[in-house]
ZAMARGU-4260 file (C-alpha; in steps of 0.2 Angstrom, whole numbers, plus 5000, padded with zeros to 4 digits):
<rodrens>
0) 5000/5001/4999 | 5014/5008/5005 | 5021/5007/4987 | 5005/5013/4979 | 5005/5031/4986
5) 5020/5035/4983 | 5021/5032/4964 | 5002/5040/4967 | 5013/5053/4973 | 5027/5054/4961
10) 5015/5052/4947 | 5002/5070/4954 | 5018/5079/4956 | 5025/5074/4937 | 5005/5078/4932
15) 5007/5096/4941 | 5023/5101/4933 | 5017/5098/4919 | 5001/5105/4916 | 5010/5122/4924
20) 5022/5123/4910 | 5022/5138/4901 | 5029/5140/4881 | 5034/5154/4873 | 5020/5160/4858
25) 5033/5168/4845 | 5043/5148/4850 | 5029/5133/4851 | 5035/5117/4841 | 5015/5114/4836
30) 5013/5132/4834 | 5007/5136/4812 | 5008/5154/4814 | 5025/5162/4813 | 5027/5178/4826
35) 5022/5194/4817 | 5037/5202/4811 | 5040/5221/4807 | 5043/5226/4787 | 5046/5243/4779
40) 5037/5250/4766 | 5049/5254/4749 | 5050/5271/4747 | 5046/5271/4724 | 5055/5292/4726
45) 5070/5284/4735 | 5083/5288/4719 | 5069/5302/4713 | 5076/5310/4731 | 5091/5306/4728
50) 5093/5315/4707 | 5081/5330/4716 | 5097/5334/4729 | 5110/5333/4717 | 5103/5342/4702
55) 5086/5353/4709 | 5087/5359/4726 | 5099/5370/4723 | 5086/5381/4712 | 5069/5375/4719
60) 5076/5373/4737 | 5070/5358/4744 | 5052/5362/4748 | 5050/5367/4726 | 5046/5382/4728
65) 5058/5390/4720 | 5058/5411/4719 | 5073/5422/4716 | 5090/5413/4713 | 5110/5418/4711
70) 5118/5406/4700 | 5132/5405/4695 | 5133/5425/4695 | 5116/5425/4687 | 5100/5430/4694
75) 5085/5417/4691 | 5067/5420/4695 | 5066/5400/4700 | 5046/5394/4697 | 5040/5384/4710
80) 5030/5368/4709 | 5016/5368/4719 | 5009/5387/4713 | 5005/5395/4697 | 5009/5390/4677
85) 5017/5371/4686 | 5002/5367/4691 | 4994/5367/4673 | 5011/5359/4665 | 5006/5342/4656
90) 5022/5327/4661 | 5026/5330/4644 | 5030/5349/4647 | 5040/5346/4662 | 5051/5329/4654
95) 5054/5344/4639 | 5058/5357/4650 | 5071/5346/4660 | 5079/5337/4646 | 5079/5355/4635
100) 5082/5368/4650 | 5079/5385/4642 | 5076/5400/4654 | 5093/5399/4664 | 5088/5383/4669
105) 5100/5370/4661 | 5097/5357/4650 | 5097/5335/4660 | 5096/5326/4642 | 5116/5322/4643
110) 5117/5320/4664 | 5099/5311/4667 | 5092/5295/4658 | 5075/5296/4650 | 5068/5283/4666
115) 5076/5295/4679 | 5068/5311/4672 | 5049/5302/4671 | 5052/5298/4688 | 5057/5316/4693
120) 5042/5319/4685 | 5032/5309/4698 | 5041/5313/4711 | 5038/5333/4708 | 5021/5329/4704
125) 5019/5317/4723 | 5028/5330/4733 | 5023/5347/4727 | 5007/5345/4718 | 4998/5331/4729
130) 4990/5345/4740 | 4983/5355/4729
</rodrens>
């Protein structure tokens, strides 16, 4: 009888210890769903931001507002992207202006690829004209 009581006590202790075990939900062996991971949203305009910073910010400014600028000892009235006639420009107008230059703006056809120019036009619309 003592042997039966001892075996029952050991079994009860074993049973209680296995019931109180906790598992980390992210590492559960039987879990079919892995823990959620944070993912970054890619910036589709990342390369356009670099192009804009390198070629456009000096005259148009980081906010695209333009204004009166002195570049290479020339006084220029640089148009804003977010007000005035720039809002009425078509994509083709922007592409032509960027490629050929004019009115104090240098031509970029030999500095930027057609893909970069098109991306830059989309960037201008997104960053400076989308709020209009």
